[in-house]
TORMIMI-830557 format. One record per residue (C-alpha): residue in three letters; chain; x, y, z. Coordinates in steps of 0.02 Angstrom, whole numbers, m for minus. Each point is the difference from the previous one (the first is absolute). Layout:
<recs>
{rest ala&kette A&c1 X&c2 Y&c3 Z}
...
</recs>
This chain:
<recs>
{rest met&kette A&c1 499&c2 m3860&c3 6296}
{rest arg&kette A&c1 m98&c2 2&c3 162}
{rest leu&kette A&c1 m184&c2 m46&c3 m3}
{rest ser&kette A&c1 m52&c2 172&c3 63}
{rest his&kette A&c1 94&c2 84&c3 m142}
{rest arg&kette A&c1 m75&c2 m118&c3 m129}
{rest leu&kette A&c1 m175&c2 33&c3 64}
{rest ala&kette A&c1 33&c2 187&c3 5}
{rest leu&kette A&c1 64&c2 m6&c3 m179}
{rest val&kette A&c1 m152&c2 m99&c3 m59}
{rest phe&kette A&c1 m119&c2 119&c3 88}
{rest ala&kette A&c1 94&c2 152&c3 m68}
{rest val&kette A&c1 m2&c2 m62&c3 m180}
{rest ser&kette A&c1 m184&c2 m46&c3 14}
{rest gly&kette A&c1 m40&c2 170&c3 76}
{rest gly&kette A&c1 99&c2 88&c3 m135}
{rest leu&kette A&c1 m92&c2 m93&c3 m137}
{rest val&kette A&c1 m167&c2 42&c3 79}
{rest ala&kette A&c1 50&c2 183&c3 16}
{rest gly&kette A&c1 59&c2 5&c3 m181}
{rest gly&kette A&c1 m161&c2 m81&c3 m60}
{rest leu&kette A&c1 m108&c2 124&c3 96}
{rest val&kette A&c1 98&c2 148&c3 m69}
{rest leu&kette A&c1 m14&c2 m65&c3 m177}
{rest leu&kette A&c1 m187&c2 m20&c3 21}
{rest gly&kette A&c1 m12&c2 177&c3 69}
{rest val&kette A&c1 101&c2 74&c3 m144}
{rest arg&kette A&c1 m102&c2 m95&c3 m128}
{rest ser&kette A&c1 m162&c2 60&c3 79}
{rest ser&kette A&c1 62&c2 180&c3 3}
{rest arg&kette A&c1 51&c2 m10&c3 m183}
{rest gln&kette A&c1 m169&c2 m70&c3 m48}
{rest glu&kette A&c1 m85&c2 141&c3 94}
{rest ala&kette A&c1 111&c2 128&c3 m91}
{rest tyr&kette A&c1 m43&c2 m74&c3 m169}
{rest ala&kette A&c1 m184&c2 m5&c3 43}
{rest ser&kette A&c1 4&c2 181&c3 59}
{rest ala&kette A&c1 88&c2 56&c3 m159}
{rest glu&kette A&c1 m123&c2 m94&c3 m110}
{rest his&kette A&c1 m146&c2 74&c3 96}
{rest leu&kette A&c1 74&c2 175&c3 m20}
{rest gly&kette A&c1 21&c2 m32&c3 m185}
{rest gly&kette A&c1 m183&c2 m51&c3 m17}
{rest val&kette A&c1 m60&c2 155&c3 95}
{rest thr&kette A&c1 110&c2 115&c3 m104}
{rest leu&kette A&c1 m60&c2 m81&c3 m161}
{rest thr&kette A&c1 m181&c2 30&c3 52}
{rest ala&kette A&c1 37&c2 182&c3 37}
{rest val&kette A&c1 89&c2 27&c3 m167}
{rest arg&kette A&c1 m139&c2 m87&c3 m94}
{rest ala&kette A&c1 m129&c2 112&c3 85}
{rest val&kette A&c1 97&c2 156&c3 m51}
{rest val&kette A&c1 17&c2 m62&c3 m181}
{rest gln&kette A&c1 m185&c2 m43&c3 m14}
{rest ser&kette A&c1 m51&c2 170&c3 74}
{rest glu&kette A&c1 107&c2 98&c3 m121}
{rest ala&kette A&c1 m48&c2 m108&c3 m149}
{rest arg&kette A&c1 m188&c2 27&c3 29}
{rest gln&kette A&c1 30&c2 187&c3 3}
{rest gly&kette A&c1 99&c2 m12&c3 m161}
{rest arg&kette A&c1 162&c2 55&c3 82}
{rest leu&kette A&c1 100&c2 m160&c3 m21}
{rest gly&kette A&c1 147&c2 97&c3 m72}
{rest glu&kette A&c1 15&c2 104&c3 159}
{rest val&kette A&c1 5&c2 m151&c3 114}
{rest gly&kette A&c1 189&c2 m7&c3 m21}
{rest lys&kette A&c1 16&c2 153&c3 115}
{rest ser&kette A&c1 m91&c2 m94&c3 137}
{rest phe&kette A&c1 116&c2 m147&c3 m28}
{rest thr&kette A&c1 150&c2 114&c3 23}
{rest asp&kette A&c1 m61&c2 54&c3 171}
{rest leu&kette A&c1 m40&c2 m181&c3 45}
{rest leu&kette A&c1 173&c2 m59&c3 m53}
{rest arg&kette A&c1 79&c2 127&c3 116}
{rest gln&kette A&c1 m109&c2 m46&c3 150}
{rest ala&kette A&c1 m1&c2 m191&c3 m16}
{rest gln&kette A&c1 135&c2 m129&c3 m35}
{rest ile&kette A&c1 m61&c2 m21&c3 m179}
{rest ala&kette A&c1 119&c2 m21&c3 m145}
{rest thr&kette A&c1 m116&c2 2&c3 m151}
{rest ile&kette A&c1 m185&c2 26&c3 m42}
{rest val&kette A&c1 m59&c2 m50&c3 m173}
{rest val&kette A&c1 m177&c2 6&c3 m74}
{rest arg&kette A&c1 m33&c2 m106&c3 m153}
{rest asp&kette A&c1 m154&c2 m22&c3 m109}
{rest lys&kette A&c1 m76&c2 m166&c3 m38}
{rest arg&kette A&c1 122&c2 m24&c3 m145}
{rest gly&kette A&c1 149&c2 24&c3 114}
{rest arg&kette A&c1 48&c2 171&c3 m63}
{rest arg&kette A&c1 71&c2 114&c3 132}
{rest leu&kette A&c1 m112&c2 152&c3 26}
{rest val&kette A&c1 80&c2 76&c3 153}
{rest gly&kette A&c1 167&c2 m38&c3 82}
{rest ser&kette A&c1 94&c2 77&c3 144}
{rest ser&kette A&c1 159&c2 m52&c3 91}
{rest val&kette A&c1 129&c2 66&c3 121}
{rest asp&kette A&c1 133&c2 m59&c3 m124}
{rest pro&kette A&c1 m28&c2 35&c3 m188}
{rest lys&kette A&c1 92&c2 m162&c3 m39}
{rest leu&kette A&c1 m141&c2 m100&c3 79}
{rest ile&kette A&c1 m135&c2 70&c3 m116}
{rest gly&kette A&c1 39&c2 m125&c3 m136}
{rest arg&kette A&c1 17&c2 m143&c3 124}
{rest glu&kette A&c1 m114&c2 m150&c3 m29}
{rest pro&kette A&c1 m96&c2 m35&c3 163}
{rest lys&kette A&c1 m2&c2 m178&c3 69}
{rest ser&kette A&c1 m161&c2 2&c3 98}
{rest ser&kette A&c1 m14&c2 m190&c3 8}
{rest arg&kette A&c1 161&c2 m17&c3 100}
{rest pro&kette A&c1 m18&c2 m29&c3 189}
{rest leu&kette A&c1 81&c2 125&c3 118}
{rest ala&kette A&c1 123&c2 m128&c3 67}
{rest gln&kette A&c1 66&c2 m32&c3 m178}
{rest val&kette A&c1 37&c2 180&c3 m47}
{rest asp&kette A&c1 180&c2 17&c3 m61}
{rest asp&kette A&c1 7&c2 175&c3 m76}
{rest gly&kette A&c1 m60&c2 103&c3 148}
{rest ile&kette A&c1 m176&c2 34&c3 m71}
{rest tyr&kette A&c1 m157&c2 m91&c3 56}
{rest asp&kette A&c1 m142&c2 18&c3 m127}
{rest val&kette A&c1 m187&c2 m9&c3 30}
{rest glu&kette A&c1 m141&c2 37&c3 m123}
{rest gly&kette A&c1 m187&c2 9&c3 m6}
{rest pro&kette A&c1 m142&c2 42&c3 m122}
{rest val&kette A&c1 m57&c2 180&c3 m14}
{rest asp&kette A&c1 m147&c2 88&c3 m83}
{rest leu&kette A&c1 68&c2 132&c3 m120}
{rest gly&kette A&c1 m171&c2 77&c3 m39}
{rest pro&kette A&c1 m17&c2 37&c3 m187}
{rest arg&kette A&c1 157&c2 m102&c3 m33}
{rest gly&kette A&c1 m76&c2 m156&c3 71}
{rest lys&kette A&c1 87&c2 m122&c3 113}
{rest gly&kette A&c1 184&c2 6&c3 37}
{rest val&kette A&c1 135&c2 m53&c3 121}
{rest val&kette A&c1 95&c2 97&c3 131}
{rest gln&kette A&c1 172&c2 m65&c3 51}
{rest val&kette A&c1 94&c2 56&c3 154}
{rest gly&kette A&c1 181&c2 m44&c3 37}
{rest phe&kette A&c1 62&c2 12&c3 180}
{rest arg&kette A&c1 181&c2 13&c3 55}
{rest thr&kette A&c1 53&c2 m147&c3 107}
{rest asp&kette A&c1 143&c2 95&c3 85}
{rest pro&kette A&c1 m101&c2 39&c3 158}
{rest leu&kette A&c1 m57&c2 m181&c3 10}
{rest glu&kette A&c1 178&c2 m64&c3 m19}
{rest arg&kette A&c1 59&c2 119&c3 134}
{rest arg&kette A&c1 m138&c2 m62&c3 114}
{rest leu&kette A&c1 44&c2 m181&c3 m38}
{rest gly&kette A&c1 181&c2 39&c3 38}
{rest glu&kette A&c1 m49&c2 75&c3 166}
{rest ile&kette A&c1 m106&c2 m154&c3 37}
{rest gly&kette A&c1 147&c2 m113&c3 m40}
{rest ala&kette A&c1 119&c2 102&c3 108}
{rest arg&kette A&c1 m123&c2 m1&c3 145}
{rest gly&kette A&c1 m25&c2 m185&c3 m27}
{rest val&kette A&c1 187&c2 m34&c3 6}
{rest gln&kette A&c1 18&c2 105&c3 156}
{rest ala&kette A&c1 m149&c2 m83&c3 83}
{rest gly&kette A&c1 62&c2 m170&c3 m58}
{rest val&kette A&c1 174&c2 25&c3 73}
{rest thr&kette A&c1 m74&c2 62&c3 163}
{rest ala&kette A&c1 m125&c2 m143&c3 10}
{rest phe&kette A&c1 132&c2 m126&c3 m51}
{rest leu&kette A&c1 120&c2 58&c3 136}
{rest ala&kette A&c1 m137&c2 9&c3 132}
{rest ile&kette A&c1 m76&c2 m170&c3 m39}
{rest thr&kette A&c1 171&c2 m79&c3 m22}
{rest leu&kette A&c1 56&c2 66&c3 169}
{rest ile&kette A&c1 m160&c2 m59&c3 84}
{rest ala&kette A&c1 12&c2 m169&c3 m85}
{rest trp&kette A&c1 184&c2 m15&c3 50}
{rest leu&kette A&c1 m43&c2 35&c3 182}
{rest ile&kette A&c1 m142&c2 m126&c3 m5}
{rest gly&kette A&c1 116&c2 m130&c3 m76}
{rest leu&kette A&c1 133&c2 34&c3 131}
{rest phe&kette A&c1 m129&c2 m15&c3 139}
{rest ala&kette A&c1 m70&c2 m165&c3 m65}
{rest gly&kette A&c1 174&c2 m68&c3 m39}
{rest glu&kette A&c1 68&c2 47&c3 172}
{rest arg&kette A&c1 m143&c2 m93&c3 83}
{rest leu&kette A&c1 35&c2 m155&c3 m104}
{rest glu&kette A&c1 189&c2 14&c3 26}
{rest arg&kette A&c1 m27&c2 13&c3 186}
{rest leu&kette A&c1 m98&c2 m162&c3 m7}
{rest val&kette A&c1 136&c2 m84&c3 m104}
{rest gly&kette A&c1 135&c2 53&c3 123}
{rest arg&kette A&c1 m99&c2 m63&c3 148}
{rest phe&kette A&c1 m35&c2 m165&c3 m90}
{rest glu&kette A&c1 187&c2 m23&c3 m26}
{rest ala&kette A&c1 36&c2 44&c3 181}
{rest leu&kette A&c1 m135&c2 m121&c3 58}
{rest ala&kette A&c1 73&c2 m142&c3 m104}
{rest ala&kette A&c1 175&c2 36&c3 68}
{rest asp&kette A&c1 m47&c2 21&c3 183}
{rest pro&kette A&c1 m179&c2 m41&c3 52}
{rest gln&kette A&c1 41&c2 29&c3 183}
{rest asn&kette A&c1 25&c2 187&c3 m26}
{rest phe&kette A&c1 m166&c2 24&c3 m89}
{rest arg&kette A&c1 m87&c2 167&c3 31}
{rest arg&kette A&c1 m176&c2 40&c3 m54}
{rest leu&kette A&c1 m17&c2 113&c3 m152}
{rest gly&kette A&c1 m116&c2 149&c3 7}
{rest gly&kette A&c1 m121&c2 55&c3 m136}
{rest asp&kette A&c1 m113&c2 m153&c3 7}
{rest ala&kette A&c1 m161&c2 90&c3 46}
{rest gly&kette A&c1 m57&c2 39&c3 m177}
{rest ser&kette A&c1 m100&c2 m104&c3 m123}
{rest asp&kette A&c1 117&c2 14&c3 m150}
{rest glu&kette A&c1 106&c2 m143&c3 m62}
{rest val&kette A&c1 161&c2 62&c3 82}
{rest ser&kette A&c1 m87&c2 11&c3 169}
{rest arg&kette A&c1 m68&c2 m176&c3 m21}
{rest val&kette A&c1 175&c2 m64&c3 m43}
{rest thr&kette A&c1 67&c2 91&c3 153}
{rest arg&kette A&c1 m129&c2 m82&c3 113}
{rest ala&kette A&c1 42&c2 m171&c3 m73}
{rest phe&kette A&c1 186&c2 36&c3 27}
{rest asn&kette A&c1 m29&c2 47&c3 182}
{rest arg&kette A&c1 m100&c2 m160&c3 31}
{rest met&kette A&c1 134&c2 m105&c3 m84}
{rest gly&kette A&c1 139&c2 88&c3 97}
{rest val&kette A&c1 m84&c2 m31&c3 168}
{rest ser&kette A&c1 m25&c2 m183&c3 m43}
{rest leu&kette A&c1 179&c2 m24&c3 m62}
{rest lys&kette A&c1 72&c2 88&c3 152}
{rest ala&kette A&c1 m96&c2 m113&c3 118}
{rest glu&kette A&c1 44&c2 m155&c3 m100}
{rest thr&kette A&c1 184&c2 49&c3 m6}
{rest arg&kette A&c1 6&c2 25&c3 188}
{rest arg&kette A&c1 m82&c2 m168&c3 27}
{rest arg&kette A&c1 122&c2 m85&c3 m119}
{rest leu&kette A&c1 151&c2 82&c3 83}
{rest val&kette A&c1 m60&c2 m58&c3 169}
{rest leu&kette A&c1 m21&c2 m177&c3 m65}
{rest glu&kette A&c1 171&c2 1&c3 m83}
{rest ala&kette A&c1 81&c2 65&c3 160}
{rest glu&kette A&c1 m85&c2 m139&c3 98}
{rest lys&kette A&c1 56&c2 m128&c3 m129}
{rest arg&kette A&c1 180&c2 61&c3 8}
{rest glu&kette A&c1 m4&c2 1&c3 189}
{rest leu&kette A&c1 m72&c2 m176&c3 3}
{rest ala&kette A&c1 130&c2 m62&c3 m125}
{rest ala&kette A&c1 140&c2 78&c3 101}
{rest met&kette A&c1 m66&c2 m78&c3 160}
{rest leu&kette A&c1 m17&c2 m171&c3 m80}
{rest val&kette A&c1 173&c2 7&c3 m77}
{rest his&kette A&c1 77&c2 59&c3 162}
{rest asp&kette A&c1 m86&c2 m139&c3 96}
{rest leu&kette A&c1 53&c2 m129&c3 m130}
{rest lys&kette A&c1 185&c2 42&c3 10}
{rest thr&kette A&c1 22&c2 m73&c3 175}
{rest pro&kette A&c1 m80&c2 m172&c3 m32}
{rest met&kette A&c1 89&c2 m9&c3 m169}
{rest thr&kette A&c1 167&c2 26&c3 86}
{rest val&kette A&c1 m44&c2 m133&c3 129}
{rest ile&kette A&c1 m53&c2 m124&c3 m135}
{rest arg&kette A&c1 158&c2 30&c3 m101}
{rest ser&kette A&c1 109&c2 m21&c3 154}
{rest gly&kette A&c1 m94&c2 m159&c3 46}
{rest ile&kette A&c1 27&c2 m75&c3 m172}
{rest thr&kette A&c1 186&c2 39&c3 12}
{rest leu&kette A&c1 12&c2 m81&c3 173}
{rest leu&kette A&c1 m94&c2 m155&c3 m58}
{rest ser&kette A&c1 113&c2 m14&c3 m151}
{rest asp&kette A&c1 157&c2 14&c3 107}
{rest phe&kette A&c1 m69&c2 m124&c3 128}
{rest ala&kette A&c1 m41&c2 m127&c3 m136}
{rest thr&kette A&c1 174&c2 19&c3 m72}
{rest arg&kette A&c1 86&c2 m27&c3 170}
{rest glu&kette A&c1 m104&c2 m155&c3 35}
{rest gly&kette A&c1 44&c2 m68&c3 m170}
{rest ala&kette A&c1 m184&c2 m27&c3 m40}
{rest arg&kette A&c1 m30&c2 135&c3 m126}
{rest glu&kette A&c1 m93&c2 m96&c3 m134}
{rest his&kette A&c1 m108&c2 140&c3 m68}
{rest asp&kette A&c1 125&c2 126&c3 m69}
{rest arg&kette A&c1 m118&c2 56&c3 m139}
{rest thr&kette A&c1 m139&c2 29&c3 126}
{rest phe&kette A&c1 110&c2 112&c3 107}
{rest glu&kette A&c1 61&c2 91&c3 m156}
{rest leu&kette A&c1 m179&c2 35&c3 m56}
{rest leu&kette A&c1 m48&c2 58&c3 174}
{rest glu&kette A&c1 147&c2 119&c3 7}
{rest met&kette A&c1 m35&c2 68&c3 m176}
{rest ser&kette A&c1 m185&c2 24&c3 34}
{rest thr&kette A&c1 32&c2 84&c3 166}
{rest ala&kette A&c1 128&c2 116&c3 m78}
{rest arg&kette A&c1 m120&c2 43&c3 m141}
{rest leu&kette A&c1 m141&c2 33&c3 122}
{rest gln&kette A&c1 112&c2 111&c3 105}
{rest arg&kette A&c1 51&c2 100&c3 m155}
{rest met&kette A&c1 m183&c2 22&c3 m46}
{rest val&kette A&c1 m40&c2 63&c3 174}
{rest glu&kette A&c1 145&c2 123&c3 m8}
{rest asp&kette A&c1 m55&c2 57&c3 m175}
{rest val&kette A&c1 m176&c2 35&c3 62}
{rest leu&kette A&c1 67&c2 101&c3 146}
{rest gln&kette A&c1 121&c2 98&c3 m108}
{rest leu&kette A&c1 m132&c2 32&c3 m134}
{rest ala&kette A&c1 m123&c2 64&c3 130}
{rest lys&kette A&c1 132&c2 119&c3 67}
{rest leu&kette A&c1 39&c2 67&c3 m174}
{rest glu&kette A&c1 m183&c2 30&c3 m38}
{rest glu&kette A&c1 m20&c2 101&c3 159}
{rest met&kette A&c1 149&c2 113&c3 m40}
{rest ser&kette A&c1 5&c2 131&c3 m139}
{rest gly&kette A&c1 191&c2 m5&c3 m18}
{rest leu&kette A&c1 147&c2 m107&c3 51}
{rest pro&kette A&c1 51&c2 m37&c3 181}
{rest gln&kette A&c1 179&c2 57&c3 m32}
{rest thr&kette A&c1 110&c2 40&c3 m149}
{rest glu&kette A&c1 186&c2 m4&c3 m30}
{rest leu&kette A&c1 120&c2 m33&c3 m142}
{rest val&kette A&c1 m8&c2 m184&c3 m46}
{rest glu&kette A&c1 131&c2 m93&c3 m105}
{rest met&kette A&c1 m101&c2 m126&c3 m98}
{rest asp&kette A&c1 160&c2 m94&c3 m47}
{rest ala&kette A&c1 38&c2 m33&c3 184}
{rest leu&kette A&c1 m182&c2 m45&c3 34}
{rest ala&kette A&c1 m1&c2 m127&c3 m143}
{rest arg&kette A&c1 168&c2 m71&c3 57}
{rest ala&kette A&c1 m67&c2 m28&c3 178}
{rest cys&kette A&c1 m160&c2 m78&c3 m66}
{rest ala&kette A&c1 96&c2 m121&c3 m112}
{rest lys&kette A&c1 110&c2 m50&c3 147}
{rest asp&kette A&c1 m150&c2 m35&c3 113}
{rest phe&kette A&c1 m90&c2 m104&c3 m133}
{rest gly&kette A&c1 158&c2 m90&c3 m53}
{rest leu&kette A&c1 m18&c2 m136&c3 131}
{rest ile&kette A&c1 m183&c2 m28&c3 m44}
{rest thr&kette A&c1 31&c2 m16&c3 m187}
{rest ala&kette A&c1 150&c2 m115&c3 32}
{rest asp&kette A&c1 m108&c2 m112&c3 108}
{rest arg&kette A&c1 m133&c2 m5&c3 m137}
{rest lys&kette A&c1 131&c2 m36&c3 m135}
{rest gln&kette A&c1 m36&c2 166&c3 m87}
{rest asn&kette A&c1 122&c2 121&c3 m79}
{rest leu&kette A&c1 m3&c2 180&c3 61}
{rest asp&kette A&c1 91&c2 131&c3 m106}
{rest leu&kette A&c1 35&c2 181&c3 48}
{rest ser&kette A&c1 37&c2 123&c3 m140}
{rest leu&kette A&c1 65&c2 172&c3 51}
{rest pro&kette A&c1 71&c2 139&c3 m111}
{rest asp&kette A&c1 187&c2 34&c3 m6}
{rest glu&kette A&c1 m32&c2 175&c3 65}
{rest ala&kette A&c1 m107&c2 15&c3 154}
{rest ser&kette A&c1 m179&c2 49&c3 m35}
{rest pro&kette A&c1 m53&c2 171&c3 67}
{rest pro&kette A&c1 m90&c2 m5&c3 168}
{rest val&kette A&c1 m187&c2 21&c3 20}
{rest leu&kette A&c1 m94&c2 92&c3 136}
{rest gly&kette A&c1 m112&c2 m115&c3 100}
{rest asp&kette A&c1 m31&c2 m115&c3 146}
{rest pro&kette A&c1 134&c2 m137&c3 m2}
{rest ala&kette A&c1 m105&c2 m122&c3 102}
{rest leu&kette A&c1 m149&c2 13&c3 m118}
{rest leu&kette A&c1 107&c2 m12&c3 m156}
{rest arg&kette A&c1 87&c2 m154&c3 71}
{rest arg&kette A&c1 m173&c2 m73&c3 35}
{rest val&kette A&c1 m48&c2 26&c3 m183}
{rest leu&kette A&c1 159&c2 m85&c3 m60}
{rest asp&kette A&c1 m23&c2 m143&c3 123}
{rest asn&kette A&c1 m180&c2 m28&c3 m56}
{rest leu&kette A&c1 47&c2 m6&c3 m184}
{rest val&kette A&c1 147&c2 m118&c3 29}
{rest his&kette A&c1 m104&c2 m109&c3 117}
{rest asn&kette A&c1 m136&c2 m16&c3 m134}
{rest ala&kette A&c1 133&c2 m45&c3 m128}
{rest val&kette A&c1 70&c2 m134&c3 116}
{rest glu&kette A&c1 m174&c2 m71&c3 33}
{rest his&kette A&c1 m42&c2 m15&c3 m185}
{rest thr&kette A&c1 167&c2 m59&c3 m68}
{rest pro&kette A&c1 26&c2 m189&c3 m12}
{rest arg&kette A&c1 156&c2 m92&c3 58}
{rest gly&kette A&c1 144&c2 39&c3 m114}
{rest gly&kette A&c1 m82&c2 162&c3 m57}
{rest arg&kette A&c1 80&c2 171&c3 m6}
{rest ile&kette A&c1 m42&c2 160&c3 93}
{rest ser&kette A&c1 86&c2 164&c3 m40}
{rest ile&kette A&c1 5&c2 171&c3 84}
{rest asn&kette A&c1 50&c2 145&c3 m111}
{rest val&kette A&c1 33&c2 182&c3 47}
{rest arg&kette A&c1 47&c2 135&c3 m125}
{rest ser&kette A&c1 m24&c2 184&c3 m42}
{rest glu&kette A&c1 m132&c2 40&c3 m128}
{rest gly&kette A&c1 m7&c2 184&c3 m45}
{rest ala&kette A&c1 m49&c2 100&c3 155}
{rest asn&kette A&c1 m55&c2 m159&c3 90}
{rest val&kette A&c1 73&c2 m153&c3 82}
{rest leu&kette A&c1 m71&c2 m163&c3 m67}
{rest val&kette A&c1 m10&c2 m157&c3 108}
{rest ala&kette A&c1 m60&c2 m162&c3 m79}
{rest val&kette A&c1 m28&c2 m176&c3 70}
{rest ser&kette A&c1 m17&c2 m140&c3 m129}
{rest asp&kette A&c1 m33&c2 m185&c3 17}
{rest ser&kette A&c1 m16&c2 m154&c3 m110}
{rest gly&kette A&c1 m167&c2 m55&c3 72}
{rest pro&kette A&c1 m167&c2 m21&c3 m87}
{rest gly&kette A&c1 m23&c2 188&c3 m19}
{rest val&kette A&c1 m159&c2 102&c3 20}
{rest pro&kette A&c1 m144&c2 m14&c3 m124}
{rest pro&kette A&c1 m23&c2 160&c3 m105}
{rest glu&kette A&c1 m181&c2 17&c3 57}
{rest ala&kette A&c1 55&c2 5&c3 182}
{rest arg&kette A&c1 135&c2 134&c3 m16}
{rest glu&kette A&c1 m120&c2 147&c3 1}
{rest his&kette A&c1 m69&c2 m45&c3 172}
{rest ile&kette A&c1 144&c2 m91&c3 81}
{rest phe&kette A&c1 47&c2 147&c3 112}
{rest leu&kette A&c1 m175&c2 11&c3 75}
{rest lys&kette A&c1 m30&c2 m62&c3 176}
{rest phe&kette A&c1 m59&c2 m181&c3 17}
{rest phe&kette A&c1 12&c2 m30&c3 m187}
{rest gln&kette A&c1 10&c2 m184&c3 m52}
{rest lys&kette A&c1 m3&c2 m54&c3 m181}
{rest asp&kette A&c1 62&c2 m179&c3 m1}
{rest met&kette A&c1 29&c2 m83&c3 170}
{rest lys&kette A&c1 82&c2 m152&c3 m80}
{rest arg&kette A&c1 134&c2 107&c3 m82}
{rest his&kette A&c1 17&c2 128&c3 141}
{rest val&kette A&c1 m9&c2 m101&c3 161}
{rest gly&kette A&c1 m15&c2 109&c3 153}
{rest asn&kette A&c1 m16&c2 165&c3 m96}
{rest val&kette A&c1 m146&c2 98&c3 67}
{rest gly&kette A&c1 61&c2 166&c3 m68}
{rest leu&kette A&c1 50&c2 79&c3 166}
{rest gly&kette A&c1 187&c2 1&c3 m35}
{rest leu&kette A&c1 m17&c2 74&c3 m175}
{rest ala&kette A&c1 m131&c2 125&c3 60}
{rest leu&kette A&c1 123&c2 55&c3 134}
{rest cys&kette A&c1 136&c2 17&c3 m131}
{rest glu&kette A&c1 m109&c2 108&c3 m111}
{rest lys&kette A&c1 m50&c2 111&c3 147}
{rest val&kette A&c1 181&c2 25&c3 58}
{rest ile&kette A&c1 67&c2 39&c3 m175}
{rest ser&kette A&c1 m141&c2 123&c3 m37}
{rest arg&kette A&c1 36&c2 88&c3 166}
{rest his&kette A&c1 180&c2 20&c3 m58}
{rest gly&kette A&c1 m57&c2 80&c3 m163}
{rest gly&kette A&c1 48&c2 m150&c3 m105}
{rest ala&kette A&c1 m87&c2 m130&c3 m108}
{rest ile&kette A&c1 m12&c2 m189&c3 7}
{rest gly&kette A&c1 m40&c2 m124&c3 m137}
{rest ile&kette A&c1 14&c2 m176&c3 m67}
{rest asp&kette A&c1 50&c2 m80&c3 m164}
{rest asp&kette A&c1 81&c2 m160&c3 m64}
{rest ser&kette A&c1 178&c2 m45&c3 49}
{rest ala&kette A&c1 134&c2 m64&c3 m117}
{rest ala&kette A&c1 m18&c2 m172&c3 81}
{rest lys&kette A&c1 m186&c2 m3&c3 m47}
{rest gly&kette A&c1 m55&c2 32&c3 178}
{rest ala&kette A&c1 m59&c2 160&c3 83}
{rest arg&kette A&c1 98&c2 162&c3 17}
{rest phe&kette A&c1 m57&c2 123&c3 132}
{rest tyr&kette A&c1 82&c2 171&c3 m6}
{rest phe&kette A&c1 m17&c2 171&c3 79}
{rest thr&kette A&c1 79&c2 169&c3 m30}
{rest leu&kette A&c1 40&c2 136&c3 127}
{rest pro&kette A&c1 51&c2 182&c3 m32}
{rest ala&kette A&c1 188&c2 16&c3 20}
{rest met&kette A&c1 73&c2 140&c3 105}
{rest pro&kette A&c1 105&c2 123&c3 m103}
{rest ser&kette A&c1 187&c2 m5&c3 25}
{rest leu&kette A&c1 71&c2 131&c3 120}
{rest glu&kette A&c1 172&c2 3&c3 m83}
{rest gly&kette A&c1 56&c2 174&c3 m49}
{rest val&kette A&c1 m135&c2 84&c3 104}
</recs>
């Protein structure tokens, strides 16, 4: 559920509870006023009846007071009037219903606890020659109950109206507050994804908390946008400098390598070549340095592009076969065994850049050759694996420590220079970049020969047969 809807729901429920509480208080107050009014009317009526009884009793006409009661019963909402002497004997009684004459009044019962429809009140009266007595008046509660029912109905109506009104207002307030917060959340996400396209957010002129957060967001966005631009400029300058250096290094590296080859041939023709190992190390180091220079240049080009230079259908079986052929002479010279394992049925082609994919395979095989001792084994394996094509290069070298595998595909990563001579991470970083651009994945684990096994998978193109 969206934040604006949650806030609106919370505000609506709170508003509804407040409205319900106010209506209940109003109904309770109205009921208390109705009870108080009825009790006050009962006291006034009792006073009037007592005055009539005392007036007639002093004139010795107590027996005729019943006629006055009859008129009073018709005019007022009175059920019974009973006059008793001090011994409790009924002297005069009058009622709208003869069945109520023998009823025992319950004058000590509060109005709110009446359960038979008659509310009784009583008071002392002077009966003249008969001494003191008591007058009891019973009032019908039907009018009061009708009034209470009307109060309840009006309360329900007012409560529903207030509930709906306050709920609607609270819902709108919650939506307004939630929309402001959601707008901030969306802009925060956009700022984190692309600081360069930051745009100032309005509504920051107030003093409430949301306005303060908006102002802080605007300040942060301006700062991040400027910092991002500065960083991009620096990165562009770094890439340009790296490309220039690499480009300038390629020419002298070629000259040095050619010079070493000429010196080696000259020494051989003169019959004075006494430092074969020195020439071999020079040639190996120069070749490694040239590969590093080419890796830096290729990696810089990949980082500048968002896609691939070119794509076509690539047969990984043929690519692995060509790679094994090219490295066959090197492994034979180093007394190493190079095995190529291909499936009986040709693997499906992949869509990609054949030059870059060959560069990945060359880098992995070159690393395996560098780290495999004389007499060791290197294997290249290609096979289908589900909807992918799996390519793996294994060796019988010292392997890669488990703690180094998580970072081995980062640029310039070095974990153990004694075990990984010449590995500055450029080749593997280039491999990871190329495979990710092709929509694949690259990884490392242990080989069957207790060395390292580098592998990568590429999405296979579906077969067009039957289409």
